[in-house]
C-alpha positions, 0 to 999 in steps of 0.5 A, a space after each residue: 500499499 505504501 509503495 502505491 501511495 508513494 507512486 501516486 505522490 510522485 505522479 502528483 509532483 510530476 503533474 504540478 511540475 508540468 502545470 508550473 512549466 505551462 505557467 512559465 510558458 504562458 507568462 513568457 508569451 505575455 512578456 513578450 506580447 507586452 514588450 512588443 507593444 513597449 518596443 514597437 517590435 513587429 518581429 516579437 508580435 509574430 513570435 507570439 502569434 506562432 508560438 501557441 503550439 507548445 502550450 496547447 500540447 501541454 494542455 492536453 498532456 496535463 488533462 490526460 495526466 489528471 484523468 489517469 490519476 483519477 481513474 487509476 488511483 480513485 483518490 480521496 478528499 484533499 488529493 481529489 481536490 488537488 487533481 480537480 484543481 489541476 484540471 481547472 488551473 490547466 484550462 486557466 493557463 491555456 486561456 492565458 496563452 490565448 489572451 497573450 495571442 489576443 494582446 499580439 493581434 491588437 499590437 499588430 494593429 496598434 503598430 500601424 499607427 504613430 504612438 498615441 502616448 508613452 505607455 506607463 500603465 499598460 506595462 504596470 498592468 502586465 507586471 502585476 498580472 505576471 506577479 499574480 500568475 506566478 504567485 497563484 501557481 506557487 500557492 497551488 504547489 505549496 498549498 499556501 492559502 495566505 499566498 492565494 489570498 494575496 493574489 485575490 487582494 491584488 485583483 482590485 489593483 489591476 481593475 483600477 489600472 484598466 479604468 485608469 488607461 480607459 479614462 486617459 485614452 478617452 481624453 486622447 480620443 476626444 481631443 483628436 479623432 485620429 487617435 481613436 483607432 489605436 487608442 481602442 486597441 490599447 484599451 483592448 490590450 488593458 482589458 486582456 491584461 485584466 482577464 489574465 488577472 482573472 485567471 490567476 484569481 481563479 487559480 488562487 480560488 482553486 487553491 483555497 478550495 483545494 486546501 480548505 474545501 472552501 468555495 470563495 468564488 462568489 464572495 
């Protein structure tokens, strides 16, 4: 029985490692997408747009691992919640990869126009979203509820930055009609970054559920 339990824990650790790997890939794509708009670099945009295959492959592999663990070991309580959380986190990370692609598509359009303004809040949003994502995944691996709560608390800061971006760009659009199209793309980028924060929040909520069996989604 001990050997069976040990084998299960090894498989679970391997699964967590794979999720961290996927988180790293998603985060790297987000970083490149935001750098492409800050540096006005079309080559980086193209790198983000073509590099989705690795995340999609991991997404399928991780789901497969989760379902095999459920079928072979029929785990109880906290281990069952860990695998269910992994399935959900896997989907959230795949969506972060998709949102990085959405950002790159908006950047490609944005770069056809002169720069509307110096970008300050969008890189700040990206940095915060990355920190939230990294902390949420660390919380999952370490079963750290306090760190997960910290991620939930940061979501308001991301929302405030998005509102700030919107308000500021609105003044540009009202002043000069030629800035409307590129400003809308910047607003879209800020919305995608906010959505990435939402996915990090989902991961943090799954951690709290996994550790304490408390569902905090609608509080």
